[in-house]
Residue, then its C-alpha position, 0 to 999 in steps of 0.5 A: m500499499q502506497d503512502l496515504i494522506i491523513i484526513d483525520e485520526d481515530l482509533t480502532d476497536e481491538n475487539y472487532g476484526y483482525y489484522p490481516y496477518k494475525r487472523p486465526i486460520e479459520v478466518l484466514l481460510d475465508y479471506g485467503l489467497i494462494l499463489l498456486d503453481k499450476p502443473s501441466g495437465p489438469t484444467s484450472h477448474e480442476v486444480v481449484s476444486w482440489v484445493r477447495k476439497m483439501l482445505g475443506v472450504d465451501k468456496a474457492g475461485h481463481s483469476g485468469t484461466l490457464d489452459p491444461p498444458v500451461t503451467g505457472l501462477l494461478p491466484v486462488g482466492l478462498g471464501e470471501a476473497t474470491k470477490a476481490l480476484s477481479l482486481l487482478l484483471l487491472g494489471s498486466k500478465e507475464y509469460y515465458a513461451v517456447a515456440r518453434t518456427h516452421d522454417p529457420v529464421s534469422e535473429t535479425k528478422l525475428k526481432s524485427v517482426l517481434s517489434e511489430f507486435i509491441g503495442e495495441i494488437y487485434q486478436r480473435p480468441p481461439q475456438r476452444s476459448s471460453v469467451k465469444r469469438e469476436i475480434r478485440t484489441r489487446e496491449i502487448y507491453d513488452l515482447e523479448l527474444l531471450e534465446q534462439k536455438g535453431k527453430l526453437i525460440l524462447l520469448r518473454v511476453l508482458c501483456q494485458a489480461g485476456t491476451y492469448v499468447r498461443k494466438l500471438v505466436y501463431d500471428m507472429g508466424e504468419v508475419l514471418g511467412c513460415g508459420a510458428t507454433m507454441i510448444e510450452l507456456r508458463r505464466t510468471k506474473v499476474s498484476n503485482l503477484s509474481e513467482s518471486d513471491g513464492l509459488v505453492r505446489l499442490h503437494d506442499l499445500l497438502d503437507a501444510i494441511y496435514e501439519w495443521k490438522d494432525e499436528g497442530k502446527e500453523d507455521k507452514i500453512r501460514q506461509l502458503i496462504k496469504p491474506i487477500e490484502f497481499a493482492t490488492s496492495s497496488i490498488k489505490s486505497v482508502v482507510i475508513r473509520d470503524s463506525a463506517v465499516d458495517a454500513i459499507c458491508h450493507g452497501a452504503k456509499l462512503a461519505v467524506p466524514g467516514i474517511l481517515q486516510l487515502s491515496p494522494d492521486i485518486e481521480k473520479g472514476d478510479i477503482v479503489c480498495l476500502y480498508t479498516l484501520k487494521k488494514e482489512l479489505v472491506a470493499i471495492g469502490e469507485a471514486l465519485m470525488s478526487t483526493k483534492e476534492i475530498k480534502e477540501a470537503d466537509k461532507g458529500i458522497a466520496f465513493s460508491i461501492k462496487r463489491v463488498i468483501m467483508k462479511a456484515g457483522t464483522y464490526p458493530r453496527l454504529w450507523h443510522s438508516k436514512k430512507s432517502s440516502n441509501l445508508s450513504e451517511p454512516a455515523s462518524 
């Protein structure tokens, strides 16, 4: 979380909520994130189903489907944390791809063609994709040739979410004139999450669950399951009063008096994360006022709520209902 501007000061009640890294395991499993290292073979849906059954949780979901042969980072949210996974679509994704050109191609020509695909490109999703097959634009931020050996090439691709790398390789082959086929693909980054954060293999997760359930040891499972706030740290932030939390959990808009801290560069229309003073993620909101406007205002609705993450009742009800305001003025 970036440095925040302090609008006002208040205290948090230690009797309610939990600091994200101090949640009891049972609560962590409802607001947890696993940076799973997906193996080649199973579908993303199958892998998430295995995780859900291993942990004994009712709900789990993933961000960004990986095809069965593809390996690498698959963010898996647990319980209420699944509601925040959509935020990861706001960031870029990084892949390493092994491809084969159908004829030998010089390094100079290859690099020249790769440079043509940096920037905005047009793509039609492949036939087996889960989305409608309409031509759409996607952004390629970087496309780097790391190694070439005969017809084999190793590429690093940094791209917008929703880019089909297999189709990208195919289109590169068309421009080269000889054709190209992707052989292997691994995802190494999703938004602000990357391999360097420590990916979790399925058998390591199973070992951690055994130590927790059968031996009463929590250290390993706490290393593998991160609080969902780990994934939202790159999103612009707003810290709210304890007295506003339950109102937000019931869908109230956030008024200026409920704000304590916020990012310095929020503009109207920005997507933001709303946090408690303990830095717990409460909800995802949309800015109706800029940081500058909020600093100068004494009242008014500053943020609408796009998605509530925290369960209602986590903090006590300290707000009063107004029929005409849609709970928009939580007590401060």
